[in-house]
mmCIF entry with sequence, helices, sheets and N, C-alpha, C, O atoms, coordinates in Angstrom:
data_MODEL
# 
_entry.id   MODEL 
# 
_entity.id                         1 
_entity.type                       polymer 
_entity.pdbx_number_of_molecules   1 
# 
_entity_poly.entity_id                      1 
_entity_poly.type                           'polypeptide(L)' 
_entity_poly.nstd_linkage                   no 
_entity_poly.nstd_monomer                   no 
_entity_poly.pdbx_seq_one_letter_code       MKNKIPDTQEPLVQAAYDAWFKAQVQVGLDDSRPCIPNEEAKRLMAIKREKLRKR 
_entity_poly.pdbx_seq_one_letter_code_can   MKNKIPDTQEPLVQAAYDAWFKAQVQVGLDDSRPCIPNEEAKRLMAIKREKLRKR 
_entity_poly.pdbx_strand_id                 A 
# 
loop_
_entity_poly_seq.entity_id 
_entity_poly_seq.num 
_entity_poly_seq.mon_id 
_entity_poly_seq.hetero 
1 1  MET n 
1 2  LYS n 
1 3  ASN n 
1 4  LYS n 
1 5  ILE n 
1 6  PRO n 
1 7  ASP n 
1 8  THR n 
1 9  GLN n 
1 10 GLU n 
1 11 PRO n 
1 12 LEU n 
1 13 VAL n 
1 14 GLN n 
1 15 ALA n 
1 16 ALA n 
1 17 TYR n 
1 18 ASP n 
1 19 ALA n 
1 20 TRP n 
1 21 PHE n 
1 22 LYS n 
1 23 ALA n 
1 24 GLN n 
1 25 VAL n 
1 26 GLN n 
1 27 VAL n 
1 28 GLY n 
1 29 LEU n 
1 30 ASP n 
1 31 ASP n 
1 32 SER n 
1 33 ARG n 
1 34 PRO n 
1 35 CYS n 
1 36 ILE n 
1 37 PRO n 
1 38 ASN n 
1 39 GLU n 
1 40 GLU n 
1 41 ALA n 
1 42 LYS n 
1 43 ARG n 
1 44 LEU n 
1 45 MET n 
1 46 ALA n 
1 47 ILE n 
1 48 LYS n 
1 49 ARG n 
1 50 GLU n 
1 51 LYS n 
1 52 LEU n 
1 53 ARG n 
1 54 LYS n 
1 55 ARG n 
# 
_struct_asym.id          A 
_struct_asym.entity_id   1 
# 
loop_
_struct_conf.conf_type_id 
_struct_conf.id 
_struct_conf.pdbx_PDB_helix_id 
_struct_conf.beg_label_comp_id 
_struct_conf.beg_label_asym_id 
_struct_conf.beg_label_seq_id 
_struct_conf.pdbx_beg_PDB_ins_code 
_struct_conf.end_label_comp_id 
_struct_conf.end_label_asym_id 
_struct_conf.end_label_seq_id 
_struct_conf.pdbx_end_PDB_ins_code 
_struct_conf.beg_auth_comp_id 
_struct_conf.beg_auth_asym_id 
_struct_conf.beg_auth_seq_id 
_struct_conf.end_auth_comp_id 
_struct_conf.end_auth_asym_id 
_struct_conf.end_auth_seq_id 
_struct_conf.pdbx_PDB_helix_class 
_struct_conf.details 
_struct_conf.pdbx_PDB_helix_length 
HELX_P HELX_P1 AA1 GLU A 10 ? ASP A 30 ? GLU A 10 ASP A 30 1 ? 21 
HELX_P HELX_P2 AA2 ASN A 38 ? LYS A 54 ? ASN A 38 LYS A 54 1 ? 17 
# 
_struct_conf_type.id          HELX_P 
_struct_conf_type.criteria    ? 
_struct_conf_type.reference   ? 
# 
loop_
_atom_site.group_PDB 
_atom_site.id 
_atom_site.type_symbol 
_atom_site.label_atom_id 
_atom_site.label_alt_id 
_atom_site.label_comp_id 
_atom_site.label_asym_id 
_atom_site.label_entity_id 
_atom_site.label_seq_id 
_atom_site.pdbx_PDB_ins_code 
_atom_site.Cartn_x 
_atom_site.Cartn_y 
_atom_site.Cartn_z 
_atom_site.occupancy 
_atom_site.B_iso_or_equiv 
_atom_site.pdbx_formal_charge 
_atom_site.auth_seq_id 
_atom_site.auth_comp_id 
_atom_site.auth_asym_id 
_atom_site.auth_atom_id 
_atom_site.pdbx_PDB_model_num 
ATOM 1   N N  . MET A 1 1  ? 112.244 168.423 -59.928 1.00 0.00 ? 1  MET A N  1 
ATOM 2   C CA . MET A 1 1  ? 112.887 168.424 -61.243 1.00 0.00 ? 1  MET A CA 1 
ATOM 3   C C  . MET A 1 1  ? 111.902 167.880 -62.289 1.00 0.00 ? 1  MET A C  1 
ATOM 4   O O  . MET A 1 1  ? 111.262 166.849 -62.082 1.00 0.00 ? 1  MET A O  1 
ATOM 5   N N  . LYS A 1 2  ? 111.800 168.568 -63.368 1.00 0.00 ? 2  LYS A N  1 
ATOM 6   C CA . LYS A 1 2  ? 110.919 168.129 -64.439 1.00 0.00 ? 2  LYS A CA 1 
ATOM 7   C C  . LYS A 1 2  ? 111.526 166.927 -65.140 1.00 0.00 ? 2  LYS A C  1 
ATOM 8   O O  . LYS A 1 2  ? 112.743 166.741 -65.165 1.00 0.00 ? 2  LYS A O  1 
ATOM 9   N N  . ASN A 1 3  ? 110.644 166.115 -65.709 1.00 0.00 ? 3  ASN A N  1 
ATOM 10  C CA . ASN A 1 3  ? 111.130 164.993 -66.507 1.00 0.00 ? 3  ASN A CA 1 
ATOM 11  C C  . ASN A 1 3  ? 111.748 165.540 -67.778 1.00 0.00 ? 3  ASN A C  1 
ATOM 12  O O  . ASN A 1 3  ? 111.091 166.253 -68.537 1.00 0.00 ? 3  ASN A O  1 
ATOM 13  N N  . LYS A 1 4  ? 112.973 165.219 -68.006 1.00 0.00 ? 4  LYS A N  1 
ATOM 14  C CA . LYS A 1 4  ? 113.680 165.690 -69.197 1.00 0.00 ? 4  LYS A CA 1 
ATOM 15  C C  . LYS A 1 4  ? 114.054 164.500 -70.048 1.00 0.00 ? 4  LYS A C  1 
ATOM 16  O O  . LYS A 1 4  ? 114.510 163.475 -69.542 1.00 0.00 ? 4  LYS A O  1 
ATOM 17  N N  . ILE A 1 5  ? 113.858 164.644 -71.336 1.00 0.00 ? 5  ILE A N  1 
ATOM 18  C CA . ILE A 1 5  ? 114.232 163.597 -72.266 1.00 0.00 ? 5  ILE A CA 1 
ATOM 19  C C  . ILE A 1 5  ? 115.758 163.587 -72.356 1.00 0.00 ? 5  ILE A C  1 
ATOM 20  O O  . ILE A 1 5  ? 116.369 164.639 -72.539 1.00 0.00 ? 5  ILE A O  1 
ATOM 21  N N  . PRO A 1 6  ? 116.374 162.428 -72.232 1.00 0.00 ? 6  PRO A N  1 
ATOM 22  C CA . PRO A 1 6  ? 117.833 162.374 -72.368 1.00 0.00 ? 6  PRO A CA 1 
ATOM 23  C C  . PRO A 1 6  ? 118.272 162.937 -73.715 1.00 0.00 ? 6  PRO A C  1 
ATOM 24  O O  . PRO A 1 6  ? 117.585 162.774 -74.723 1.00 0.00 ? 6  PRO A O  1 
ATOM 25  N N  . ASP A 1 7  ? 119.420 163.598 -73.717 1.00 0.00 ? 7  ASP A N  1 
ATOM 26  C CA . ASP A 1 7  ? 119.920 164.232 -74.946 1.00 0.00 ? 7  ASP A CA 1 
ATOM 27  C C  . ASP A 1 7  ? 120.039 163.252 -76.108 1.00 0.00 ? 7  ASP A C  1 
ATOM 28  O O  . ASP A 1 7  ? 119.904 163.637 -77.269 1.00 0.00 ? 7  ASP A O  1 
ATOM 29  N N  . THR A 1 8  ? 120.294 161.978 -75.790 1.00 0.00 ? 8  THR A N  1 
ATOM 30  C CA . THR A 1 8  ? 120.439 160.992 -76.863 1.00 0.00 ? 8  THR A CA 1 
ATOM 31  C C  . THR A 1 8  ? 119.110 160.716 -77.563 1.00 0.00 ? 8  THR A C  1 
ATOM 32  O O  . THR A 1 8  ? 119.100 160.265 -78.708 1.00 0.00 ? 8  THR A O  1 
ATOM 33  N N  . GLN A 1 9  ? 117.988 160.981 -76.890 1.00 0.00 ? 9  GLN A N  1 
ATOM 34  C CA . GLN A 1 9  ? 116.679 160.735 -77.492 1.00 0.00 ? 9  GLN A CA 1 
ATOM 35  C C  . GLN A 1 9  ? 116.066 161.987 -78.099 1.00 0.00 ? 9  GLN A C  1 
ATOM 36  O O  . GLN A 1 9  ? 115.110 161.896 -78.870 1.00 0.00 ? 9  GLN A O  1 
ATOM 37  N N  . GLU A 1 10 ? 116.593 163.134 -77.768 1.00 0.00 ? 10 GLU A N  1 
ATOM 38  C CA . GLU A 1 10 ? 116.016 164.397 -78.244 1.00 0.00 ? 10 GLU A CA 1 
ATOM 39  C C  . GLU A 1 10 ? 115.851 164.446 -79.766 1.00 0.00 ? 10 GLU A C  1 
ATOM 40  O O  . GLU A 1 10 ? 114.771 164.814 -80.229 1.00 0.00 ? 10 GLU A O  1 
ATOM 41  N N  . PRO A 1 11 ? 116.866 164.095 -80.568 1.00 0.00 ? 11 PRO A N  1 
ATOM 42  C CA . PRO A 1 11 ? 116.674 164.139 -82.029 1.00 0.00 ? 11 PRO A CA 1 
ATOM 43  C C  . PRO A 1 11 ? 115.567 163.199 -82.506 1.00 0.00 ? 11 PRO A C  1 
ATOM 44  O O  . PRO A 1 11 ? 114.849 163.520 -83.452 1.00 0.00 ? 11 PRO A O  1 
ATOM 45  N N  . LEU A 1 12 ? 115.427 162.043 -81.859 1.00 0.00 ? 12 LEU A N  1 
ATOM 46  C CA . LEU A 1 12 ? 114.382 161.102 -82.252 1.00 0.00 ? 12 LEU A CA 1 
ATOM 47  C C  . LEU A 1 12 ? 113.007 161.671 -81.938 1.00 0.00 ? 12 LEU A C  1 
ATOM 48  O O  . LEU A 1 12 ? 112.081 161.542 -82.739 1.00 0.00 ? 12 LEU A O  1 
ATOM 49  N N  . VAL A 1 13 ? 112.871 162.296 -80.779 1.00 0.00 ? 13 VAL A N  1 
ATOM 50  C CA . VAL A 1 13 ? 111.601 162.897 -80.400 1.00 0.00 ? 13 VAL A CA 1 
ATOM 51  C C  . VAL A 1 13 ? 111.265 164.038 -81.346 1.00 0.00 ? 13 VAL A C  1 
ATOM 52  O O  . VAL A 1 13 ? 110.125 164.151 -81.797 1.00 0.00 ? 13 VAL A O  1 
ATOM 53  N N  . GLN A 1 14 ? 112.227 164.874 -81.647 1.00 0.00 ? 14 GLN A N  1 
ATOM 54  C CA . GLN A 1 14 ? 111.998 166.002 -82.552 1.00 0.00 ? 14 GLN A CA 1 
ATOM 55  C C  . GLN A 1 14 ? 111.619 165.519 -83.946 1.00 0.00 ? 14 GLN A C  1 
ATOM 56  O O  . GLN A 1 14 ? 110.725 166.083 -84.578 1.00 0.00 ? 14 GLN A O  1 
ATOM 57  N N  . ALA A 1 15 ? 112.289 164.484 -84.425 1.00 0.00 ? 15 ALA A N  1 
ATOM 58  C CA . ALA A 1 15 ? 111.978 163.947 -85.751 1.00 0.00 ? 15 ALA A CA 1 
ATOM 59  C C  . ALA A 1 15 ? 110.564 163.365 -85.781 1.00 0.00 ? 15 ALA A C  1 
ATOM 60  O O  . ALA A 1 15 ? 109.841 163.540 -86.762 1.00 0.00 ? 15 ALA A O  1 
ATOM 61  N N  . ALA A 1 16 ? 110.174 162.682 -84.721 1.00 0.00 ? 16 ALA A N  1 
ATOM 62  C CA . ALA A 1 16 ? 108.827 162.113 -84.654 1.00 0.00 ? 16 ALA A CA 1 
ATOM 63  C C  . ALA A 1 16 ? 107.784 163.228 -84.637 1.00 0.00 ? 16 ALA A C  1 
ATOM 64  O O  . ALA A 1 16 ? 106.764 163.142 -85.321 1.00 0.00 ? 16 ALA A O  1 
ATOM 65  N N  . TYR A 1 17 ? 108.045 164.271 -83.854 1.00 0.00 ? 17 TYR A N  1 
ATOM 66  C CA . TYR A 1 17 ? 107.102 165.395 -83.802 1.00 0.00 ? 17 TYR A CA 1 
ATOM 67  C C  . TYR A 1 17 ? 107.013 166.086 -85.159 1.00 0.00 ? 17 TYR A C  1 
ATOM 68  O O  . TYR A 1 17 ? 105.916 166.405 -85.616 1.00 0.00 ? 17 TYR A O  1 
ATOM 69  N N  . ASP A 1 18 ? 108.144 166.318 -85.803 1.00 0.00 ? 18 ASP A N  1 
ATOM 70  C CA . ASP A 1 18 ? 108.151 166.960 -87.119 1.00 0.00 ? 18 ASP A CA 1 
ATOM 71  C C  . ASP A 1 18 ? 107.342 166.151 -88.131 1.00 0.00 ? 18 ASP A C  1 
ATOM 72  O O  . ASP A 1 18 ? 106.579 166.715 -88.914 1.00 0.00 ? 18 ASP A O  1 
ATOM 73  N N  . ALA A 1 19 ? 107.510 164.828 -88.113 1.00 0.00 ? 19 ALA A N  1 
ATOM 74  C CA . ALA A 1 19 ? 106.769 163.973 -89.037 1.00 0.00 ? 19 ALA A CA 1 
ATOM 75  C C  . ALA A 1 19 ? 105.272 164.050 -88.750 1.00 0.00 ? 19 ALA A C  1 
ATOM 76  O O  . ALA A 1 19 ? 104.464 164.141 -89.674 1.00 0.00 ? 19 ALA A O  1 
ATOM 77  N N  . TRP A 1 20 ? 104.901 164.012 -87.465 1.00 0.00 ? 20 TRP A N  1 
ATOM 78  C CA . TRP A 1 20 ? 103.490 164.105 -87.085 1.00 0.00 ? 20 TRP A CA 1 
ATOM 79  C C  . TRP A 1 20 ? 102.916 165.454 -87.530 1.00 0.00 ? 20 TRP A C  1 
ATOM 80  O O  . TRP A 1 20 ? 101.832 165.513 -88.110 1.00 0.00 ? 20 TRP A O  1 
ATOM 81  N N  . PHE A 1 21 ? 103.652 166.536 -87.253 1.00 0.00 ? 21 PHE A N  1 
ATOM 82  C CA . PHE A 1 21 ? 103.172 167.871 -87.583 1.00 0.00 ? 21 PHE A CA 1 
ATOM 83  C C  . PHE A 1 21 ? 102.973 168.022 -89.089 1.00 0.00 ? 21 PHE A C  1 
ATOM 84  O O  . PHE A 1 21 ? 101.948 168.543 -89.528 1.00 0.00 ? 21 PHE A O  1 
ATOM 85  N N  . LYS A 1 22 ? 103.938 167.573 -89.877 1.00 0.00 ? 22 LYS A N  1 
ATOM 86  C CA . LYS A 1 22 ? 103.831 167.666 -91.338 1.00 0.00 ? 22 LYS A CA 1 
ATOM 87  C C  . LYS A 1 22 ? 102.641 166.860 -91.847 1.00 0.00 ? 22 LYS A C  1 
ATOM 88  O O  . LYS A 1 22 ? 101.954 167.288 -92.774 1.00 0.00 ? 22 LYS A O  1 
ATOM 89  N N  . ALA A 1 23 ? 102.394 165.700 -91.250 1.00 0.00 ? 23 ALA A N  1 
ATOM 90  C CA . ALA A 1 23 ? 101.246 164.885 -91.645 1.00 0.00 ? 23 ALA A CA 1 
ATOM 91  C C  . ALA A 1 23 ? 99.942  165.609 -91.334 1.00 0.00 ? 23 ALA A C  1 
ATOM 92  O O  . ALA A 1 23 ? 99.006  165.565 -92.132 1.00 0.00 ? 23 ALA A O  1 
ATOM 93  N N  . GLN A 1 24 ? 99.870  166.275 -90.184 1.00 0.00 ? 24 GLN A N  1 
ATOM 94  C CA . GLN A 1 24 ? 98.659  167.010 -89.816 1.00 0.00 ? 24 GLN A CA 1 
ATOM 95  C C  . GLN A 1 24 ? 98.414  168.182 -90.762 1.00 0.00 ? 24 GLN A C  1 
ATOM 96  O O  . GLN A 1 24 ? 97.272  168.450 -91.136 1.00 0.00 ? 24 GLN A O  1 
ATOM 97  N N  . VAL A 1 25 ? 99.468  168.872 -91.144 1.00 0.00 ? 25 VAL A N  1 
ATOM 98  C CA . VAL A 1 25 ? 99.338  169.987 -92.093 1.00 0.00 ? 25 VAL A CA 1 
ATOM 99  C C  . VAL A 1 25 ? 98.833  169.452 -93.427 1.00 0.00 ? 25 VAL A C  1 
ATOM 100 O O  . VAL A 1 25 ? 97.971  170.067 -94.055 1.00 0.00 ? 25 VAL A O  1 
ATOM 101 N N  . GLN A 1 26 ? 99.363  168.311 -93.867 1.00 0.00 ? 26 GLN A N  1 
ATOM 102 C CA . GLN A 1 26 ? 98.938  167.744 -95.145 1.00 0.00 ? 26 GLN A CA 1 
ATOM 103 C C  . GLN A 1 26 ? 97.467  167.348 -95.101 1.00 0.00 ? 26 GLN A C  1 
ATOM 104 O O  . GLN A 1 26 ? 96.748  167.529 -96.083 1.00 0.00 ? 26 GLN A O  1 
ATOM 105 N N  . VAL A 1 27 ? 97.013  166.808 -93.965 1.00 0.00 ? 27 VAL A N  1 
ATOM 106 C CA . VAL A 1 27 ? 95.593  166.463 -93.815 1.00 0.00 ? 27 VAL A CA 1 
ATOM 107 C C  . VAL A 1 27 ? 94.745  167.716 -94.025 1.00 0.00 ? 27 VAL A C  1 
ATOM 108 O O  . VAL A 1 27 ? 93.726  167.673 -94.714 1.00 0.00 ? 27 VAL A O  1 
ATOM 109 N N  . GLY A 1 28 ? 95.167  168.819 -93.436 1.00 0.00 ? 28 GLY A N  1 
ATOM 110 C CA . GLY A 1 28 ? 94.431  170.071 -93.596 1.00 0.00 ? 28 GLY A CA 1 
ATOM 111 C C  . GLY A 1 28 ? 94.432  170.552 -95.033 1.00 0.00 ? 28 GLY A C  1 
ATOM 112 O O  . GLY A 1 28 ? 93.409  171.016 -95.536 1.00 0.00 ? 28 GLY A O  1 
ATOM 113 N N  . LEU A 1 29 ? 95.566  170.446 -95.694 1.00 0.00 ? 29 LEU A N  1 
ATOM 114 C CA . LEU A 1 29 ? 95.661  170.888 -97.085 1.00 0.00 ? 29 LEU A CA 1 
ATOM 115 C C  . LEU A 1 29 ? 94.816  170.017 -98.015 1.00 0.00 ? 29 LEU A C  1 
ATOM 116 O O  . LEU A 1 29 ? 94.255  170.502 -98.998 1.00 0.00 ? 29 LEU A O  1 
ATOM 117 N N  . ASP A 1 30 ? 94.735  168.727 -97.692 1.00 0.00 ? 30 ASP A N  1 
ATOM 118 C CA . ASP A 1 30 ? 93.990  167.794 -98.538 1.00 0.00 ? 30 ASP A CA 1 
ATOM 119 C C  . ASP A 1 30 ? 92.484  167.802 -98.259 1.00 0.00 ? 30 ASP A C  1 
ATOM 120 O O  . ASP A 1 30 ? 91.721  167.189 -99.006 1.00 0.00 ? 30 ASP A O  1 
ATOM 121 N N  . ASP A 1 31 ? 92.054  168.470 -97.220 1.00 0.00 ? 31 ASP A N  1 
ATOM 122 C CA . ASP A 1 31 ? 90.637  168.492 -96.841 1.00 0.00 ? 31 ASP A CA 1 
ATOM 123 C C  . ASP A 1 31 ? 89.816  169.138 -97.952 1.00 0.00 ? 31 ASP A C  1 
ATOM 124 O O  . ASP A 1 31 ? 90.080  170.271 -98.353 1.00 0.00 ? 31 ASP A O  1 
ATOM 125 N N  . SER A 1 32 ? 88.831  168.413 -98.439 1.00 0.00 ? 32 SER A N  1 
ATOM 126 C CA . SER A 1 32 ? 88.045  168.915 -99.566 1.00 0.00 ? 32 SER A CA 1 
ATOM 127 C C  . SER A 1 32 ? 86.807  169.704 -99.132 1.00 0.00 ? 32 SER A C  1 
ATOM 128 O O  . SER A 1 32 ? 86.070  170.218 -99.973 1.00 0.00 ? 32 SER A O  1 
ATOM 129 N N  . ARG A 1 33 ? 86.581  169.797 -97.824 1.00 0.00 ? 33 ARG A N  1 
ATOM 130 C CA . ARG A 1 33 ? 85.420  170.570 -97.362 1.00 0.00 ? 33 ARG A CA 1 
ATOM 131 C C  . ARG A 1 33 ? 85.622  172.047 -97.703 1.00 0.00 ? 33 ARG A C  1 
ATOM 132 O O  . ARG A 1 33 ? 86.754  172.528 -97.751 1.00 0.00 ? 33 ARG A O  1 
ATOM 133 N N  . PRO A 1 34 ? 84.521  172.762 -97.940 1.00 0.00 ? 34 PRO A N  1 
ATOM 134 C CA . PRO A 1 34 ? 84.652  174.188 -98.275 1.00 0.00 ? 34 PRO A CA 1 
ATOM 135 C C  . PRO A 1 34 ? 85.199  174.986 -97.091 1.00 0.00 ? 34 PRO A C  1 
ATOM 136 O O  . PRO A 1 34 ? 84.951  174.654 -95.932 1.00 0.00 ? 34 PRO A O  1 
ATOM 137 N N  . CYS A 1 35 ? 85.933  176.023 -97.402 1.00 0.00 ? 35 CYS A N  1 
ATOM 138 C CA . CYS A 1 35 ? 86.490  176.901 -96.371 1.00 0.00 ? 35 CYS A CA 1 
ATOM 139 C C  . CYS A 1 35 ? 85.378  177.763 -95.776 1.00 0.00 ? 35 CYS A C  1 
ATOM 140 O O  . CYS A 1 35 ? 84.380  178.068 -96.429 1.00 0.00 ? 35 CYS A O  1 
ATOM 141 N N  . ILE A 1 36 ? 85.583  178.142 -94.524 1.00 0.00 ? 36 ILE A N  1 
ATOM 142 C CA . ILE A 1 36 ? 84.638  179.037 -93.851 1.00 0.00 ? 36 ILE A CA 1 
ATOM 143 C C  . ILE A 1 36 ? 85.280  180.419 -93.813 1.00 0.00 ? 36 ILE A C  1 
ATOM 144 O O  . ILE A 1 36 ? 86.425  180.548 -93.378 1.00 0.00 ? 36 ILE A O  1 
ATOM 145 N N  . PRO A 1 37 ? 84.576  181.447 -94.256 1.00 0.00 ? 37 PRO A N  1 
ATOM 146 C CA . PRO A 1 37 ? 85.143  182.799 -94.181 1.00 0.00 ? 37 PRO A CA 1 
ATOM 147 C C  . PRO A 1 37 ? 85.477  183.175 -92.733 1.00 0.00 ? 37 PRO A C  1 
ATOM 148 O O  . PRO A 1 37 ? 84.805  182.725 -91.804 1.00 0.00 ? 37 PRO A O  1 
ATOM 149 N N  . ASN A 1 38 ? 86.492  183.982 -92.546 1.00 0.00 ? 38 ASN A N  1 
ATOM 150 C CA . ASN A 1 38 ? 86.965  184.358 -91.226 1.00 0.00 ? 38 ASN A CA 1 
ATOM 151 C C  . ASN A 1 38 ? 85.853  184.937 -90.350 1.00 0.00 ? 38 ASN A C  1 
ATOM 152 O O  . ASN A 1 38 ? 85.745  184.575 -89.179 1.00 0.00 ? 38 ASN A O  1 
ATOM 153 N N  . GLU A 1 39 ? 85.046  185.809 -90.886 1.00 0.00 ? 39 GLU A N  1 
ATOM 154 C CA . GLU A 1 39 ? 83.975  186.425 -90.102 1.00 0.00 ? 39 GLU A CA 1 
ATOM 155 C C  . GLU A 1 39 ? 82.977  185.383 -89.620 1.00 0.00 ? 39 GLU A C  1 
ATOM 156 O O  . GLU A 1 39 ? 82.487  185.467 -88.494 1.00 0.00 ? 39 GLU A O  1 
ATOM 157 N N  . GLU A 1 40 ? 82.674  184.405 -90.461 1.00 0.00 ? 40 GLU A N  1 
ATOM 158 C CA . GLU A 1 40 ? 81.753  183.333 -90.072 1.00 0.00 ? 40 GLU A CA 1 
ATOM 159 C C  . GLU A 1 40 ? 82.376  182.472 -88.972 1.00 0.00 ? 40 GLU A C  1 
ATOM 160 O O  . GLU A 1 40 ? 81.689  182.091 -88.024 1.00 0.00 ? 40 GLU A O  1 
ATOM 161 N N  . ALA A 1 41 ? 83.657  182.166 -89.089 1.00 0.00 ? 41 ALA A N  1 
ATOM 162 C CA . ALA A 1 41 ? 84.351  181.379 -88.063 1.00 0.00 ? 41 ALA A CA 1 
ATOM 163 C C  . ALA A 1 41 ? 84.348  182.128 -86.730 1.00 0.00 ? 41 ALA A C  1 
ATOM 164 O O  . ALA A 1 41 ? 84.121  181.523 -85.682 1.00 0.00 ? 41 ALA A O  1 
ATOM 165 N N  . LYS A 1 42 ? 84.596  183.427 -86.762 1.00 0.00 ? 42 LYS A N  1 
ATOM 166 C CA . LYS A 1 42 ? 84.570  184.228 -85.533 1.00 0.00 ? 42 LYS A CA 1 
ATOM 167 C C  . LYS A 1 42 ? 83.184  184.215 -84.903 1.00 0.00 ? 42 LYS A C  1 
ATOM 168 O O  . LYS A 1 42 ? 83.050  184.113 -83.683 1.00 0.00 ? 42 LYS A O  1 
ATOM 169 N N  . ARG A 1 43 ? 82.152  184.318 -85.739 1.00 0.00 ? 43 ARG A N  1 
ATOM 170 C CA . ARG A 1 43 ? 80.782  184.308 -85.234 1.00 0.00 ? 43 ARG A CA 1 
ATOM 171 C C  . ARG A 1 43 ? 80.450  182.975 -84.568 1.00 0.00 ? 43 ARG A C  1 
ATOM 172 O O  . ARG A 1 43 ? 79.863  182.939 -83.487 1.00 0.00 ? 43 ARG A O  1 
ATOM 173 N N  . LEU A 1 44 ? 80.835  181.877 -85.228 1.00 0.00 ? 44 LEU A N  1 
ATOM 174 C CA . LEU A 1 44 ? 80.558  180.558 -84.667 1.00 0.00 ? 44 LEU A CA 1 
ATOM 175 C C  . LEU A 1 44 ? 81.312  180.327 -83.357 1.00 0.00 ? 44 LEU A C  1 
ATOM 176 O O  . LEU A 1 44 ? 80.763  179.744 -82.421 1.00 0.00 ? 44 LEU A O  1 
ATOM 177 N N  . MET A 1 45 ? 82.560  180.779 -83.286 1.00 0.00 ? 45 MET A N  1 
ATOM 178 C CA . MET A 1 45 ? 83.343  180.616 -82.061 1.00 0.00 ? 45 MET A CA 1 
ATOM 179 C C  . MET A 1 45 ? 82.783  181.470 -80.935 1.00 0.00 ? 45 MET A C  1 
ATOM 180 O O  . MET A 1 45 ? 82.827  181.061 -79.775 1.00 0.00 ? 45 MET A O  1 
ATOM 181 N N  . ALA A 1 46 ? 82.261  182.643 -81.250 1.00 0.00 ? 46 ALA A N  1 
ATOM 182 C CA . ALA A 1 46 ? 81.652  183.494 -80.220 1.00 0.00 ? 46 ALA A CA 1 
ATOM 183 C C  . ALA A 1 46 ? 80.432  182.793 -79.627 1.00 0.00 ? 46 ALA A C  1 
ATOM 184 O O  . ALA A 1 46 ? 80.203  182.862 -78.420 1.00 0.00 ? 46 ALA A O  1 
ATOM 185 N N  . ILE A 1 47 ? 79.661  182.130 -80.456 1.00 0.00 ? 47 ILE A N  1 
ATOM 186 C CA . ILE A 1 47 ? 78.498  181.384 -79.980 1.00 0.00 ? 47 ILE A CA 1 
ATOM 187 C C  . ILE A 1 47 ? 78.949  180.244 -79.063 1.00 0.00 ? 47 ILE A C  1 
ATOM 188 O O  . ILE A 1 47 ? 78.373  180.038 -77.995 1.00 0.00 ? 47 ILE A O  1 
ATOM 189 N N  . LYS A 1 48 ? 79.975  179.509 -79.482 1.00 0.00 ? 48 LYS A N  1 
ATOM 190 C CA . LYS A 1 48 ? 80.481  178.405 -78.661 1.00 0.00 ? 48 LYS A CA 1 
ATOM 191 C C  . LYS A 1 48 ? 81.008  178.911 -77.320 1.00 0.00 ? 48 LYS A C  1 
ATOM 192 O O  . LYS A 1 48 ? 80.743  178.314 -76.277 1.00 0.00 ? 48 LYS A O  1 
ATOM 193 N N  . ARG A 1 49 ? 81.760  180.023 -77.352 1.00 0.00 ? 49 ARG A N  1 
ATOM 194 C CA . ARG A 1 49 ? 82.297  180.583 -76.104 1.00 0.00 ? 49 ARG A CA 1 
ATOM 195 C C  . ARG A 1 49 ? 81.174  180.981 -75.156 1.00 0.00 ? 49 ARG A C  1 
ATOM 196 O O  . ARG A 1 49 ? 81.250  180.748 -73.950 1.00 0.00 ? 49 ARG A O  1 
ATOM 197 N N  . GLU A 1 50 ? 80.143  181.576 -75.713 1.00 0.00 ? 50 GLU A N  1 
ATOM 198 C CA . GLU A 1 50 ? 79.012  182.013 -74.879 1.00 0.00 ? 50 GLU A CA 1 
ATOM 199 C C  . GLU A 1 50 ? 78.309  180.819 -74.241 1.00 0.00 ? 50 GLU A C  1 
ATOM 200 O O  . GLU A 1 50 ? 77.930  180.870 -73.071 1.00 0.00 ? 50 GLU A O  1 
ATOM 201 N N  . LYS A 1 51 ? 78.136  179.741 -75.011 1.00 0.00 ? 51 LYS A N  1 
ATOM 202 C CA . LYS A 1 51 ? 77.521  178.528 -74.446 1.00 0.00 ? 51 LYS A CA 1 
ATOM 203 C C  . LYS A 1 51 ? 78.378  177.959 -73.327 1.00 0.00 ? 51 LYS A C  1 
ATOM 204 O O  . LYS A 1 51 ? 77.847  177.520 -72.307 1.00 0.00 ? 51 LYS A O  1 
ATOM 205 N N  . LEU A 1 52 ? 79.688  177.960 -73.498 1.00 0.00 ? 52 LEU A N  1 
ATOM 206 C CA . LEU A 1 52 ? 80.589  177.452 -72.450 1.00 0.00 ? 52 LEU A CA 1 
ATOM 207 C C  . LEU A 1 52 ? 80.549  178.326 -71.204 1.00 0.00 ? 52 LEU A C  1 
ATOM 208 O O  . LEU A 1 52 ? 80.623  177.803 -70.092 1.00 0.00 ? 52 LEU A O  1 
ATOM 209 N N  . ARG A 1 53 ? 80.437  179.623 -71.357 1.00 0.00 ? 53 ARG A N  1 
ATOM 210 C CA . ARG A 1 53 ? 80.361  180.533 -70.207 1.00 0.00 ? 53 ARG A CA 1 
ATOM 211 C C  . ARG A 1 53 ? 79.095  180.299 -69.389 1.00 0.00 ? 53 ARG A C  1 
ATOM 212 O O  . ARG A 1 53 ? 79.089  180.463 -68.169 1.00 0.00 ? 53 ARG A O  1 
ATOM 213 N N  . LYS A 1 54 ? 78.024  179.912 -70.080 1.00 0.00 ? 54 LYS A N  1 
ATOM 214 C CA . LYS A 1 54 ? 76.742  179.724 -69.392 1.00 0.00 ? 54 LYS A CA 1 
ATOM 215 C C  . LYS A 1 54 ? 76.659  178.406 -68.633 1.00 0.00 ? 54 LYS A C  1 
ATOM 216 O O  . LYS A 1 54 ? 75.721  178.201 -67.862 1.00 0.00 ? 54 LYS A O  1 
ATOM 217 N N  . ARG A 1 55 ? 77.612  177.517 -68.834 1.00 0.00 ? 55 ARG A N  1 
ATOM 218 C CA . ARG A 1 55 ? 77.601  176.217 -68.151 1.00 0.00 ? 55 ARG A CA 1 
ATOM 219 C C  . ARG A 1 55 ? 77.790  176.376 -66.683 1.00 0.00 ? 55 ARG A C  1 
ATOM 220 O O  . ARG A 1 55 ? 77.807  175.386 -65.952 1.00 0.00 ? 55 ARG A O  1 
# 
């Protein structure tokens, strides 16, 4: 049987997760670093994936 959070705690857990998630989104929105174009991000991730495959 998997560990299940008791129903009485479920709303508290959900509220905590929602608060954490909203804070993380705000951090991203407030980030002043320049955006990376999608094609550049794909290129960089392809390089990282290739390095990991070679390990």
